C-alpha positions as CSV (number, residue, x, y, z in Angstrom):
1,M,2.2,3.9,-14.7
2,R,1.0,0.7,-12.9
3,C,1.7,0.8,-9.2
4,E,1.3,-1.9,-6.5
5,N,2.2,0.3,-3.5
6,I,-1.3,0.8,-1.9
7,F,0.3,2.7,1.0
8,C,1.6,5.5,-1.2
9,V,-0.5,8.7,-1.3
10,Y,-0.1,8.8,-5.1
11,W,-1.6,5.3,-5.7
12,C,-5.1,5.2,-7.2
13,E,-6.8,2.0,-8.4
14,G,-3.5,0.3,-9.2
15,K,-1.9,3.3,-10.9
16,C,0.4,6.1,-10.0
17,T,-1.2,9.6,-10.3
18,L,2.1,11.3,-10.9
19,D,3.1,12.3,-14.4
20,E,6.8,11.5,-13.7
21,I,8.6,9.5,-11.1
22,S,12.2,8.7,-10.3
23,L,13.5,5.2,-9.5
24,N,16.4,4.4,-7.3
25,A,19.0,1.7,-8.0
26,Y,16.7,-1.0,-6.6
27,G,13.8,0.0,-8.9
28,A,11.8,1.5,-6.1
29,C,10.0,4.8,-6.5
30,E,11.9,7.8,-4.9
31,C,8.7,9.9,-5.1
32,C,6.7,7.6,-2.8
33,V,5.0,9.2,0.2
34,Y,3.5,6.7,2.6
35,I,0.2,7.4,4.3
36,D,0.3,7.6,8.0
37,L,-1.7,4.9,9.7
38,S,-2.1,4.7,13.5
39,E,-1.0,1.6,15.3
40,R,-4.6,1.2,16.5
41,T,-5.9,1.1,12.9
42,L,-3.1,-1.3,11.8
43,K,-3.9,-3.7,14.7
44,R,-7.6,-3.6,13.9
45,K,-7.2,-4.2,10.2
46,R,-4.6,-7.0,10.8
47,K,-7.1,-8.7,13.1
48,E,-9.9,-8.3,10.5
49,Y,-7.8,-9.8,7.7
50,F,-6.5,-12.6,10.0
51,D,-10.0,-13.5,11.1
52,K,-11.3,-13.4,7.4
53,Y,-8.4,-15.6,6.2
54,F,-9.2,-18.3,8.7
55,E,-12.9,-18.1,8.0
56,E,-12.2,-18.7,4.3
57,S,-9.7,-21.5,4.8
58,E,-12.1,-23.6,6.9
Protein backbone atom coordinates (compact mmCIF):
# COMPACT_ATOMS: atom_id res chain seq x y z
CA MET A 1 0.00 0.00 0.00
CA ARG A 2 1.27 3.47 -0.89
CA CYS A 3 2.00 5.71 2.11
CA GLU A 4 2.95 9.39 2.33
CA ASN A 5 3.58 9.52 6.09
CA ILE A 6 7.38 9.58 6.24
CA PHE A 7 7.23 9.94 10.03
CA CYS A 8 5.59 6.53 10.55
CA VAL A 9 7.89 3.67 11.58
CA TYR A 10 6.16 1.42 9.03
CA TRP A 11 6.95 3.72 6.08
CA CYS A 12 9.63 2.55 3.63
CA GLU A 13 10.31 4.18 0.27
CA GLY A 14 6.75 5.46 -0.12
CA LYS A 15 5.07 2.25 0.96
CA CYS A 16 3.63 0.78 4.14
CA THR A 17 5.48 -2.31 5.32
CA LEU A 18 2.44 -3.73 7.14
CA ASP A 19 0.37 -6.46 5.52
CA GLU A 20 -2.88 -4.99 6.83
CA ILE A 21 -3.94 -1.62 8.25
CA SER A 22 -7.10 -0.10 9.67
CA LEU A 23 -8.39 3.33 8.69
CA ASN A 24 -10.45 5.59 10.90
CA ALA A 25 -13.50 7.59 9.76
CA TYR A 26 -11.18 10.30 8.38
CA GLY A 27 -9.22 7.82 6.28
CA ALA A 28 -6.15 8.06 8.49
CA CYS A 29 -4.21 4.94 9.42
CA GLU A 30 -4.93 3.71 12.95
CA CYS A 31 -1.75 1.58 12.92
CA CYS A 32 0.57 4.56 12.52
CA VAL A 33 3.41 4.81 15.02
CA TYR A 34 5.36 8.04 14.78
CA ILE A 35 9.13 8.11 15.11
CA ASP A 36 10.42 10.12 18.04
CA LEU A 37 12.50 13.12 16.93
CA SER A 38 14.18 15.35 19.44
CA GLU A 39 13.39 19.05 19.38
CA ARG A 40 17.08 19.68 18.65
CA THR A 41 16.95 17.48 15.54
CA LEU A 42 13.72 19.13 14.36
CA LYS A 43 15.17 22.62 14.77
CA ARG A 44 18.35 21.68 12.91
CA LYS A 45 16.48 20.06 10.02
CA ARG A 46 13.98 22.93 9.77
CA LYS A 47 16.87 25.37 9.49
CA GLU A 48 18.63 23.22 6.86
CA TYR A 49 15.50 23.03 4.71
CA PHE A 50 14.69 26.71 5.24
CA ASP A 51 18.21 27.71 4.16
CA LYS A 52 18.09 25.34 1.17
CA TYR A 53 14.69 26.71 0.10
CA PHE A 54 15.96 30.27 0.00
CA GLU A 55 19.18 29.28 -1.81
CA GLU A 56 17.15 27.65 -4.58
CA SER A 57 14.66 30.50 -4.90
CA GLU A 58 17.34 33.15 -5.47
